[in-house]
N, C-alpha and C positions, 0 to 999 in steps of 0.2 A: 067296500063290496060287502054284501049281505046273501049269505046262503041261505038256502033254505036245503031242511032236512033232503038227507038222496042214500041211494041203497045202493050198493056194487055188491054184486053178482059174480060171483066164481065158479066158475068149471069142474072145478074141485067139491062144486056141493056148498058152499059155506058161502052163507050170503051177510054183509056190514052194514049196520045204519048208521051213519055219521050225523050228528046235532047239526043243528039250525046256530048260524051265527051268536041271534042272542041266547038259544040251549048253552051254547058250549061258554060264553061271559059265566050266565048265570051258575053254574055247576065250575069253573073256574074261582070264581069270589065267592060261594057255597062250602069248596076245600077250603081256600086262604081263609075265610071265618073261621074253622074247626081248626087250621092250624095255630091260626093267636090266639084262639080258645085254650086249646092244650095246653101251649106258652105259661099263658098266666095262671091255669090250674097250677101245672105243675114248680112255677116260680113261688108259690103262694104254703105250695106244700115245706119249698124249702124254708121257707121265712118261719115256716111254725115247727119243722122240725132243729134251725137255730133259736129261736125264743124259747123249747123246751130243754137243748144242750147247754144253753146261758143258765136256765136254771137250776138247776140239775148239778154244776159246778158251778152255783152260788149255794148251793144244799153241802155240797160236797167240802164247800170252803169253810161252812161253819161249824163241818166236825159234824156235819145229822147224815151223811154216810156210810 
């Protein structure tokens, strides 16, 4: 089923514009990709922080801190 964009009008005066199936699929994929990207960015930040923490521990262990 391939629905086209359509508009719903309500008595209260509000109108809703619904996306077509193609637009909906593209929008959902965009937000999925965006979510995956933000997860990867957060993961790399945590990884860098852990590396920094290890360096600090090594310095403190050798008596530099």
